[in-house]
C-alpha positions in Angstrom: -163.9 -23.6 9.3 -161.3 -26.1 8.1 -158.2 -24.0 7.1 -155.5 -25.9 5.2 -152.1 -24.5 4.7 -153.1 -23.4 1.2 -156.3 -21.8 2.3 -154.5 -19.8 5.0 -152.3 -18.4 2.3 -155.4 -17.2 0.5 -157.2 -15.8 3.5 -154.2 -13.9 4.8 -153.5 -12.0 1.6 -155.6 -8.9 2.3 -158.6 -7.3 4.0 -161.1 -8.6 1.3 -160.0 -12.2 1.2 -162.0 -13.6 4.3 -165.1 -11.7 3.2 -164.9 -12.9 -0.4 -164.2 -16.4 0.7 -167.3 -16.3 3.0 -169.4 -15.2 0.0 -167.7 -17.9 -2.1 -168.6 -20.8 0.1 -172.1 -19.5 1.0 -172.9 -18.2 -2.5 -174.1 -14.8 -1.3 -173.4 -11.9 1.1 -174.2 -14.2 4.0 -172.0 -12.8 6.9 -170.6 -9.9 5.0 -171.7 -6.7 6.8 -169.9 -3.8 5.0 -169.1 -2.9 1.4 -167.0 0.2 0.7 -167.9 1.9 3.9 -171.7 1.1 3.8 -172.9 -1.0 6.8 -175.4 -3.3 5.1 -177.1 -4.4 8.3 -177.8 -0.9 9.5 -179.0 0.3 6.1 -181.2 -2.7 5.7 -182.7 -2.2 9.2 -183.4 1.5 8.6 -184.9 0.8 5.1 -187.0 -2.1 6.4 -188.9 0.5 8.4 -189.8 2.5 5.3 -189.9 -0.6 3.0 -187.7 0.9 0.3 -187.9 -1.8 -2.3 -185.7 0.2 -4.7 -182.8 -0.1 -2.2 -183.4 -3.8 -1.7 -183.1 -4.2 -5.5 -179.8 -2.2 -5.4 -178.4 -4.5 -2.6 -179.4 -7.6 -4.6 -177.8 -6.1 -7.7 -174.6 -5.4 -5.9 -174.6 -8.9 -4.4 -175.3 -10.4 -7.8 -172.4 -8.4 -9.4 -169.9 -9.9 -7.0 -171.5 -13.4 -6.9 -171.6 -13.6 -10.7 -167.9 -13.0 -10.8 -167.5 -16.2 -8.8 -170.0 -18.5 -10.5 -171.6 -18.7 -13.9 -175.2 -17.5 -13.6 -176.6 -20.2 -15.9 -174.3 -23.2 -15.4 -173.1 -22.6 -11.8 -169.5 -23.2 -13.0 -166.9 -22.0 -10.5 -165.2 -19.0 -12.3 -162.5 -18.6 -9.6 -160.8 -21.8 -10.6 -158.1 -21.3 -13.2 -156.1 -24.3 -14.1 -152.6 -23.9 -15.6 -152.1 -25.9 -18.8 -148.6 -26.6 -17.5 -150.0 -28.0 -14.3 -152.3 -30.2 -16.2 -149.6 -31.4 -18.6 -147.2 -32.3 -15.7 -149.6 -33.3 -12.9 -148.3 -36.9 -12.9 -144.7 -35.7 -13.2 -145.0 -33.5 -10.1 -146.2 -36.6 -8.2 -143.2 -38.5 -9.5 -140.9 -35.7 -8.4 -142.1 -36.1 -4.8 -141.7 -39.9 -5.0 -138.1 -39.6 -6.3 -137.3 -37.0 -3.7 -138.5 -39.4 -0.9 -136.2 -42.1 -2.2 -133.3 -39.6 -2.4 -133.8 -38.4 1.1 -134.0 -42.0 2.4 -130.6 -42.6 0.8 -129.0 -39.3 2.0 -130.3 -39.6 5.6 -130.3 -43.4 5.8 -133.7 -43.3 7.3 -137.1 -44.7 6.3 -139.5 -41.8 5.4 -143.2 -41.4 5.7 -144.6 -40.2 2.4 -147.3 -41.1 -0.2 -148.4 -40.2 -3.7 -151.8 -39.7 -2.1 -151.9 -36.5 -0.2 -154.5 -37.8 2.3 -152.2 -40.7 3.3 -149.3 -38.3 4.2 -148.4 -37.3 7.7 -151.0 -34.8 9.0 -150.8 -32.1 11.7 -153.7 -30.0 13.0 -154.7 -27.7 15.8 -157.8 -25.6 16.7 -157.9 -21.8 17.1 -161.0 -19.7 17.6 -163.2 -22.6 16.4 -161.2 -23.0 13.2 -159.1 -26.1 12.4 -155.7 -25.4 10.9 -154.1 -28.4 9.2 -151.4 -29.5 6.8 -150.0 -32.6 5.1 -146.3 -33.3 4.8 -144.6 -34.4 1.7 -141.8 -36.2 3.5 -141.5 -36.9 7.2 -138.9 -38.6 9.4 -139.3 -39.2 13.1 -136.8 -41.0 15.3 -135.9 -40.7 19.0 -138.2 -37.6 19.5 -136.4 -35.8 16.6 -138.3 -34.8 13.5 -137.3 -33.9 10.0 -139.8 -32.3 7.7 -139.2 -32.0 3.9 -141.3 -29.8 1.6 -140.8 -30.8 -2.0 -141.3 -28.1 -4.7 -141.1 -29.0 -8.4 -139.1 -25.8 -9.1 -135.4 -25.6 -9.7 -132.6 -24.3 -7.5 -131.5 -21.5 -9.9 -133.4 -18.6 -8.3 -132.4 -19.8 -4.8 -128.8 -20.0 -5.8 -129.0 -16.5 -7.3 -129.4 -15.2 -3.8 -126.2 -16.9 -2.8 -123.5 -14.9 -1.1 -120.4 -15.7 1.0 -120.1 -15.0 4.7 -116.5 -15.0 5.9 -115.2 -15.6 9.4 -111.5 -15.7 9.6 -110.2 -18.1 7.0 -113.6 -19.9 6.7 -116.3 -19.2 4.2 -120.0 -20.1 4.6 -122.2 -20.0 1.5 -125.7 -18.9 2.4 -128.5 -21.5 1.7 -126.2 -24.4 2.4 -127.1 -26.7 5.2 -127.1 -25.0 8.6 -125.0 -22.0 7.5 -127.5 -19.3 8.2 -127.9 -20.5 11.7 -124.2 -20.6 12.2 -123.8 -17.1 10.7 -126.4 -15.7 13.0 -124.7 -17.3 16.0 -121.4 -15.7 15.0 -123.0 -12.2 14.5 -125.1 -11.9 17.6 -126.4 -8.4 17.9 -123.1 -6.4 17.7 -120.6 -5.2 15.1 -117.9 -7.9 15.0 -115.2 -8.9 12.7 -117.2 -10.9 10.2 -117.9 -9.7 6.6 -120.1 -10.1 3.6 -118.4 -9.0 0.5 -115.6 -7.6 2.7 -117.9 -5.3 4.7 -118.5 -5.5 8.4 -122.1 -6.6 9.2 -124.7 -6.8 11.9 -127.7 -9.0 12.2 -129.8 -6.2 10.6 -127.5 -6.0 7.6 -127.7 -9.8 7.1 -131.5 -9.6 7.3 -131.4 -6.8 4.7 -129.6 -9.2 2.4 -132.4 -11.7 3.0 -135.2 -9.3 2.0 -136.1 -11.3 -1.1 -136.4 -14.7 0.5 -138.3 -13.1 3.4 -140.9 -11.6 1.0 -143.7 -14.2 0.9 -144.7 -13.0 -2.7 -141.2 -13.2 -4.2 -140.1 -16.1 -6.4 -138.1 -17.7 -3.6 -140.0 -16.3 -0.6 -143.3 -18.0 -1.6 -141.6 -21.4 -1.1 -140.0 -20.4 2.2 -143.3 -18.9 3.4 -145.1 -22.2 2.5 -142.7 -24.2 4.7 -143.0 -21.5 7.4 -146.8 -21.9 7.5 -146.3 -25.6 7.7 -143.9 -25.1 10.6 -146.5 -22.9 12.4 -149.2 -25.6 12.1 -146.9 -28.4 13.2 -145.6 -26.6 16.3 -149.0 -25.2 17.3 -150.4 -28.8 17.1 -147.9 -29.9 19.8 -148.6 -26.8 22.0 -152.4 -27.2 21.6 -152.3 -30.7 23.3 -149.9 -29.5 26.1 -146.8 -31.1 24.7 -143.3 -29.5 24.3 -142.3 -28.9 20.8 -139.7 -31.6 19.9 -136.5 -31.0 18.0 -137.7 -30.3 14.5 -135.7 -29.6 11.4 -137.2 -28.0 8.2 -135.9 -28.5 4.7 -136.9 -27.3 1.3 -136.2 -29.8 -1.5 -136.1 -28.7 -5.2 -134.7 -29.9 -8.5 -131.0 -29.2 -9.1 -130.7 -26.8 -12.1 -127.1 -27.9 -12.6 -128.0 -31.6 -13.0 -127.5 -33.0 -16.5 -129.1 -36.4 -17.2 -126.7 -39.0 -18.6 -129.4 -41.0 -20.4 -129.4 -44.1 -18.2 -132.6 -46.1 -18.1 -134.0 -49.2 -16.5 -137.1 -51.0 -17.8 -137.6 -48.1 -20.2 -137.6 -45.4 -17.4 -134.9 -42.8 -16.7 -132.5 -43.6 -13.8 -131.3 -40.4 -12.1 -128.0 -41.3 -10.7 -125.3 -38.8 -9.5 -123.6 -37.3 -12.6 -120.3 -35.4 -12.3 -121.0 -34.9 -8.6 -124.4 -33.4 -9.1 -127.6 -35.1 -7.8 -131.1 -34.6 -9.2 -132.2 -32.7 -6.0 -130.9 -30.0 -3.8 -131.8 -29.8 -0.1 -131.9 -26.5 1.7 -131.8 -26.1 5.4 -134.5 -23.4 6.0 -134.7 -23.6 9.8 -133.6 -20.1 10.5 -135.5 -18.4 7.7 -138.8 -20.2 8.5 -138.3 -19.2 12.2 -138.0 -15.5 11.2 -141.4 -15.9 9.4 -143.2 -17.1 12.5 -143.9 -13.7 14.0 -145.4 -12.6 10.7 -147.6 -15.7 10.5 -149.0 -15.1 14.0 -149.8 -11.5 13.1 -151.5 -12.6 9.9 -153.6 -15.1 11.9 -154.6 -12.3 14.3 -155.6 -10.1 11.4 -157.6 -12.9 9.9 -159.4 -13.3 13.3 -160.1 -9.6 13.4 -161.3 -9.4 9.8 -163.5 -12.5 10.3 -165.4 -10.8 13.2 -166.5 -8.0 10.9 -166.5 -9.1 7.3 -166.2 -6.2 4.9 -165.2 -5.5 1.4 -163.1 -2.4 0.6 -161.9 -1.0 -2.7 -158.4 0.1 -1.7 -156.5 -3.0 -0.6 -155.0 -4.0 -4.0 -151.3 -4.5 -4.4 -148.4 -6.8 -5.4 -150.0 -9.5 -3.3 -152.7 -9.8 -5.9 -150.0 -11.4 -8.1 -151.3 -9.8 -11.4 -150.9 -12.3 -14.3 -148.8 -14.7 -12.1 -149.4 -18.4 -11.8 -150.5 -17.8 -8.2 -152.7 -14.8 -8.9 -155.4 -14.4 -6.3 -158.6 -16.4 -7.1 -160.7 -13.3 -6.4 -158.5 -11.1 -8.6 -161.3 -10.3 -11.1 -163.7 -9.3 -8.4 -161.5 -6.8 -6.7 -160.1 -5.5 -9.9 -163.4 -5.2 -11.8 -163.3 -1.3 -11.9 -159.8 -1.5 -13.5 -160.5 -4.3 -16.0 -162.1 -2.0 -18.6 -161.2 -0.6 -22.0 -158.6 2.1 -21.5 -157.4 0.7 -18.2 -154.2 1.7 -16.4 -153.2 -1.9 -17.1 -152.8 -0.9 -20.8 -149.6 1.0 -20.1 -146.4 -0.7 -20.9 -144.0 -0.5 -18.1 -146.9 0.0 -15.7 -144.9 -1.3 -12.7 -142.4 1.5 -12.9 -143.6 4.3 -15.1 -145.4 6.4 -12.5 -143.8 9.3 -10.6 -145.5 12.0 -8.5 -143.9 15.4 -8.6 -144.5 17.5 -5.4 -143.3 20.8 -4.2 -140.9 20.7 -1.2 -139.1 23.8 0.0 -139.6 25.4 -3.4 -137.8 22.4 -5.0 -139.4 19.8 -7.0 -139.0 16.3 -5.6 -139.9 13.2 -7.5 -141.4 10.3 -5.5 -142.1 6.9 -6.9 -145.8 6.0 -7.1 -146.7 2.3 -7.4 -149.4 1.4 -9.9 -151.5 0.1 -7.1 -151.1 3.3 -5.1 -153.0 5.0 -7.9 -155.6 2.2 -8.2 -156.3 2.3 -4.5 -156.9 6.0 -4.8 -159.6 5.5 -7.4 -157.4 6.1 -10.5 -158.3 3.3 -12.9 -157.8 4.6 -16.4 -155.0 5.8 -18.6 -156.5 9.2 -18.7 -156.8 9.6 -15.0 -153.2 8.4 -14.6 -151.7 10.9 -17.0 -150.5 13.4 -14.4 -148.3 10.7 -12.9 -146.7 9.6 -16.2 -143.0 10.2 -16.8 -142.4 8.4 -20.0 -143.0 9.2 -23.7 -144.1 5.6 -24.2 -147.1 5.9 -22.0 -148.1 9.3 -23.4 -148.1 7.8 -26.9 -150.1 4.7 -25.8 -152.7 7.0 -24.2 -153.0 9.1 -27.4 -153.3 6.0 -29.5 -156.2 4.9 -27.3 -157.9 8.3 -27.0 -157.6 9.1 -30.8 -158.1 5.5 -32.0 -154.8 6.0 -33.9 -151.5 4.2 -34.5 -148.0 5.3 -33.7 -145.5 4.5 -36.6 -141.8 5.4 -36.7 -141.2 4.8 -40.4 -137.5 5.7 -40.2 -136.7 3.1 -37.5 -138.9 0.5 -39.1 -137.3 1.0 -42.5 -133.8 0.9 -41.0 -134.3 -2.5 -39.4 -136.4 -4.1 -42.1 -133.7 -3.2 -44.6 -131.4 -5.6 -42.7 -133.7 -8.5 -43.4 -132.4 -10.2 -46.6 -134.3 -12.6 -48.8 -135.0 -15.5 -49.0 -136.7 -15.5 -45.6 -137.0 -18.6 -43.4 -139.8 -17.9 -40.9 -139.0 -20.3 -38.0 -140.9 -21.2 -34.9 -140.1 -24.0 -32.3 -142.4 -25.8 -29.9 -140.8 -27.5 -26.9 -141.8 -29.7 -23.9 -140.3 -28.3 -20.7 -140.7 -31.4 -18.5 -139.8 -31.0 -14.8 -137.8 -34.3 -15.0 -135.2 -34.6 -17.8 -136.3 -37.2 -20.4 -133.3 -37.5 -22.7 -129.5 -37.5 -22.6 -128.0 -34.1 -21.9 -131.2 -32.5 -20.6 -131.7 -30.7 -17.3 -134.9 -30.3 -15.2 -137.3 -28.1 -17.3 -135.1 -28.3 -20.4 -136.9 -26.9 -23.4 -136.9 -30.2 -25.2 -137.7 -29.6 -28.9 -140.5 -31.7 -30.5 -141.7 -29.4 -33.3 -140.9 -26.7 -35.7 -142.7 -24.8 -38.5 -140.9 -23.1 -41.4 -142.4 -20.8 -44.0 -140.0 -19.9 -46.8 -140.5 -16.5 -48.5 -138.3 -16.5 -51.5 -138.9 -12.9 -52.5 -141.2 -10.3 -51.0 -144.8 -11.7 -51.0 -143.8 -15.0 -52.6 -145.2 -17.2 -49.9 -148.4 -19.1 -49.1 -149.8 -20.7 -45.9 -149.4 -24.2 -47.4 -147.9 -25.9 -50.4 -151.0 -26.0 -52.6 -149.3 -23.7 -55.2 -145.6 -24.4 -54.5 -143.0 -25.3 -51.8 -143.5 -22.7 -49.1 -144.1 -24.6 -45.9 -141.9 -27.2 -44.1 -142.3 -28.7 -40.7 -141.3 -31.4 -38.3 -143.4 -32.9 -35.4 -142.1 -35.8 -33.3 -144.6 -38.7 -33.7 -144.2 -39.9 -30.0 -142.3 -39.3 -26.8 -139.1 -40.9 -27.9 -136.0 -38.8 -28.5 -136.3 -37.3 -32.0 -134.1 -34.3 -31.4 -131.5 -35.4 -34.0 -134.2 -36.1 -36.6 -135.5 -32.6 -36.0 -132.1 -31.0 -36.3 -131.2 -32.8 -39.5 -134.5 -32.0 -41.2 -134.2 -28.3 -40.2 -130.7 -28.2 -41.7 -132.1 -29.7 -44.9 -135.1 -27.3 -45.0 -133.1 -24.1 -44.3 -130.9 -23.6 -47.4 -128.6 -20.7 -46.7 -126.1 -21.5 -49.4 -127.1 -18.4 -51.3 -127.6 -16.2 -48.2 -130.9 -15.3 -46.6 -132.4 -14.6 -43.1 -133.8 -16.9 -40.5 -136.7 -14.9 -39.0 -138.0 -15.7 -35.5 -140.2 -13.8 -33.1 -138.6 -13.3 -29.7 -135.6 -15.0 -31.2 -133.7 -15.6 -28.0 -135.8 -18.7 -27.6 -135.0 -20.2 -31.0 -131.3 -19.2 -30.8 -130.9 -20.8 -27.4 -132.5 -24.0 -28.7 -130.1 -24.1 -31.7 -127.1 -23.6 -29.4 -128.3 -26.6 -27.3 -128.6 -28.7 -30.5 -125.0 -27.6 -31.4 -123.7 -28.9 -28.0 -125.7 -32.0 -28.3 -124.7 -33.0 -31.8 -121.1 -31.7 -32.4 -121.0 -33.3 -35.9 -123.9 -30.9 -36.9 -122.3 -27.9 -35.3 -121.1 -26.2 -38.5 -124.5 -26.4 -40.2 -126.4 -25.3 -37.1 -124.0 -22.4 -36.5 -124.8 -21.1 -39.9 -128.5 -21.1 -39.1 -127.8 -19.5 -35.7 -125.7 -16.7 -37.2 -128.5 -16.0 -39.7 -131.3 -15.5 -37.1 -133.0 -12.1 -37.0 -135.6 -11.2 -34.4 -138.8 -9.8 -35.9 -139.8 -8.5 -32.4 -136.8 -6.2 -32.7 -138.5 -4.5 -35.6 -141.3 -3.5 -33.3 -139.1 -2.4 -30.5 -135.4 -2.5 -30.2 -132.6 -1.1 -28.0 -130.3 1.6 -29.1 -127.5 -1.0 -28.9 -129.0 -2.9 -31.8 -129.3 0.2 -34.0 -125.7 1.1 -33.2 -124.6 -2.5 -34.0 -125.5 -1.6 -37.7 -124.6 2.1 -37.5 -122.5 3.5 -34.6 -123.9 7.0 -35.2 -127.6 6.0 -35.2 -129.5 7.4 -32.2 -133.0 6.9 -30.9 -132.7 9.2 -27.9 -136.0 10.9 -27.0 -138.0 8.2 -28.8 -140.2 5.6 -27.3 -139.1 2.0 -26.8 -141.3 0.8 -29.7 -141.5 1.7 -33.4 -145.2 0.8 -33.7 -148.2 0.9 -31.4 -151.9 0.3 -31.8 -154.4 0.6 -29.0 -155.5 -3.0 -29.7 -152.2 -4.2 -28.5 -153.2 -3.4 -24.9 -149.6 -3.2 -23.8 -148.7 -6.6 -25.3 -146.5 -7.1 -28.4 -147.2 -10.8 -28.8 -147.9 -12.3 -32.2 -151.5 -13.0 -31.2 -152.0 -9.3 -30.4 -150.3 -8.0 -33.6 -151.9 -10.4 -36.1 -155.5 -9.0 -36.0 -154.1 -5.5 -36.7 -152.6 -6.6 -40.0 -155.0 -9.4 -41.1 -158.3 -11.0 -40.4 -156.5 -14.2 -39.2 -157.3 -15.5 -35.8 -156.2 -18.3 -33.4 -159.7 -18.6 -32.0 -160.7 -21.2 -34.6 -157.8 -23.5 -33.8 -158.0 -26.4 -31.5 -154.6 -25.6 -30.1 -154.4 -21.8 -29.5 -151.2 -21.1 -27.6 -147.9 -22.6 -26.5 -149.1 -24.0 -23.2 -151.9 -25.8 -24.9 -149.4 -27.2 -27.3 -147.4 -28.6 -24.4 -150.6 -30.2 -23.0 -151.6 -31.8 -26.3 -148.1 -33.1 -26.9 -148.1 -34.6 -23.4 -151.3 -36.4 -24.2 -150.2 -38.1 -27.4 -149.1 -41.5 -25.9 -152.4 -42.0 -24.1 -154.7 -41.3 -27.1 -156.6 -43.6 -29.3 -155.6 -43.8 -33.0 -158.4 -41.4 -34.0 -157.7 -39.0 -31.2 -154.0 -39.1 -32.0 -154.6 -38.2 -35.6 -156.8 -35.2 -34.7 -154.5 -33.9 -32.0 -151.4 -34.4 -34.2 -153.0 -32.4 -36.9 -154.1 -29.7 -34.4 -150.4 -29.3 -33.3 -149.3 -28.9 -36.9 -151.9 -26.3 -37.7 -151.0 -24.3 -34.6 -147.3 -24.1 -35.2 -147.9 -23.4 -38.9 -150.1 -20.4 -37.9 -147.3 -19.0 -35.8 -144.9 -18.8 -38.8 -147.6 -17.7 -41.2 -148.4 -14.9 -38.8 -144.8 -13.8 -39.0 -145.1 -13.6 -42.8 -148.2 -11.5 -42.6 -147.0 -9.2 -39.9 -143.7 -8.4 -41.7 -145.7 -7.8 -44.9 -148.0 -5.5 -43.0 -145.1 -3.5 -41.6 -143.6 -3.1 -45.0 -146.8 -1.9 -46.5 -147.1 0.6 -43.7 -143.8 2.3 -44.4 -144.0 2.4 -48.2 
């Protein structure tokens, strides 16, 4: 088998991964010999003697159940492939990030690099083990005088890495972690004994430092997944030298990411941005990850051994689920739906809000009750798949209410809390929703990598209760702005929004999950100081419709210091059809017969993809897609109108 760096990360996740992959590439059980404790070969052999056709049918049905979760039965379409709309929208940009990183590294290290926009033209390392070929391609590679530098480029930002930053002190010197070579230096200073070095003014040992590094050394954490990626690459590179009897040369490993503190100054050349150093900040940050990737090596060897062992006797079990499955993450396991099939049903344990922390198991210990945390996957791996089965482990009123809503097909409504908050919303209402393009590379002056660059808004004006329509066929109810191209139209958008939102006689600007809209307005204020006063008025008038559904005690006490919600759930409204989500798209069908399913653009990520396409479209395609974007954003604000009206009717 050819095992790339990426495939190794898939196959080493769990017990089931090698077996499911074997089924995937062979389109059937093939070499899989055991399912949930039943040895297929032995059973088939015994039954062949008695020719039990019924059992053969049962085996075929089981095989078909798993197989049909991988491929569409009629079309043969691969169902394990899930493509992120963001990945599609920025595919070319990610390639450009690697190219710019290669030019930056050439400048910093004053060396010619080996790199290519075509993966298969990049530097490749490989080695053979147990008949399998392990291989990887390198984004950026430098080799000179038997010394090698390897750079792995990730189109993420430095913010989460820098959040793990802490200061190591030795005498009068300070060494920030994740700066070049510092971890290696720190470990050399510490050795294995207590000595006079400190982190946060505490004496430390090697073990204490490693404890501080738990997050980056967890291959499934936000930072750890990038370090693990480089570590697997390191494993393959160094094994390739060993496999041909050569000594491993001096190799340095670096992680290259976009600098979240970099602010583009707007310079261009031939119509393209030029990313020069601005106020001492470069577009990229380079992290020396030699020590951390070295720590990972023992784990990778163990994972390879486990893969070897699992490959000898391929089996599928129903109790190996966990955080490594990456539920609803961009790197969710491609076989997630197969392993989780018993859980993905109506009334599932997944339908609890707070499902990652709401379970506790109370046991008797020396006549005293002791509470021990139970992970959601601890329950699932013990055959507890539904809300009803999980009830004995629930500790929160929220989850009890959610179960009762599901079991009784009812709704939970706290009329007092709803009325208290809705009363704070003053007419006229300006229902506002933004759409933004979070490009990895900053496009316009003042932007950072992944800035939420505004290109659209929709605004429904509800002058008095119920006085609003989806369009302007009977009056002036709907206003909007949509950038016609990929030029900088942020000022046009800001000026039109100021014109459309008339707060001279008061009113409320209503948004859903308003932190997004408020942050964008703040950015516009900083970008256009001459518009600051008008934008500040809009900012100060924003009320979050999401807070009506669920709000913290702090918000209630902002309006009334004596108001208390102790003993109440974290939401004021719940319906079983929400399935633990309070998004607009989940709420809308509860209050109306409206749907997003008939729209060409159905969610925010699709809006990003369509906006990204605009410059490449024909005139006819452009007009269709432009209209689709307008309809989608209009649906968001119209949904807010209808949801608020539905809540008001509910508490009459």
